[in-house]
N, C-alpha and C positions, 0 to 999 in steps of 0.2 A: 270224665272227659276233661282234657286240659283246656286252657284258654284259647289256644289256636284252633283246636277242633270245634269248640263252641262258636267261635267267630266264623269259621268256614261254614258251619251249619246255618248260622244267621244269614250269611250271604246267599246260601242255597234257598232259604225260605223267602228272602226278598225276591230272588229270581223267579221262584214259583209263582208269587203273586203277580209279577209283571207278565210272565208268560201266559197266565190264565186269562189275561185281558186281551190277548191277541185275536183269538177266534171271535169273541163278541164284537170287537172293534171292526173286523172285516165284515161280519154280517150286518152290523149297523151301517157301515159305509155303503154296502150294496143296497140296503133298504133306503138310505138317504138319497142315493143317486136315482134309484127307481122312482121314489116319491117326487124328487125335484123335477124329473122329466114328465110327471103326471101320469105315469103308467098304471098306477093303482086305480085311477078314475075309470079306466075302461077294462080293468081286469075282472075276471069272474070272482064270485064270492069264494069259491074254492081256492083260487090262487091267493086271495087276500088272507084267508084263514091259514093257509099253508105258510105264508110269509110271517104272520104273527106267531104261529106255532114254532117255526124254525128259530125265530128270534128268541122266543121264550125258553125253549129247550137249551139253546146255546148259552143264554144268559144265566139260567138256573144252574147249569153244570159249572159255569165259571164262578158263580157266586159260592156254590158249595165248596169248590176247590180253594177259592180265596179265603173263605171263612175258616176252613179246616187248617189251612196254612197259618192264618193269623193265630188260631188257638194254639197250634204247636209252637209258634214263635213266642207266644206269651209264656209257655212253659220253659222255653229256652232262656228267656230273660230271667226267670227265677233261678235257673242254674248259673247264669252269668253273675247274678247278684251274690251268690254263695261263694264265689271265688275270692281268694285272698290275693293281695298284690296285683290288682287289676291295672292294666295300662289305662291311659286316659281315654283311649278309644273304647275299650271294653266297658269302662265305667259309664261313658256317655250312652252307649248302646243299651246297657243294663237299665238305664233310666227311661227307656223308650216305651214303657208299658202304656202310658196315657195316649201316646200317639197311635199305638196299635189299636187301642180301644176306640179311638176316634176314627181310625180307618175302617174298623168293623161297622161302626154306626153309619159312616158315610157310604160304605158299600151297600148297605140295605136301602138307605134313602135314595141314593142315585139310581139304584136298580129299579126301585118303584117308579121314580120319575121317568126313567128311560122307557120302562114298559108302557106307561101312560102315553108318552110321546110317540112310540112306535104304533100303538093302537090308533091313535089320532091320525098319524100320517098315512097309515094303510087304509083305514076305514073312512077317513075324511070326516 
């Protein structure tokens, strides 16, 4: 692959990470609004567990997608580093591996924190 194709692929991977965040953000927004209005306080146990289950499944699928995309992007950075006569942009992107690693770590930590907060908000 040439430099342009690799940069296009890099932008595709970035878009995939962003798009994978949309569904969980919508689910979390719905849970936040429901909790803010105190609706979980009078909800049945089944409804509470369903809300937690839907949030968990949506979050897990998003994390798997994001993590896979990050791993693929890391391989892409190796290919970018192998190119000769890189543009300044390509060189800067090729140096982004530490940021991708940080993103993967943050993804796991924030997912665990969000899961705990969802359980707390739903079960009270």
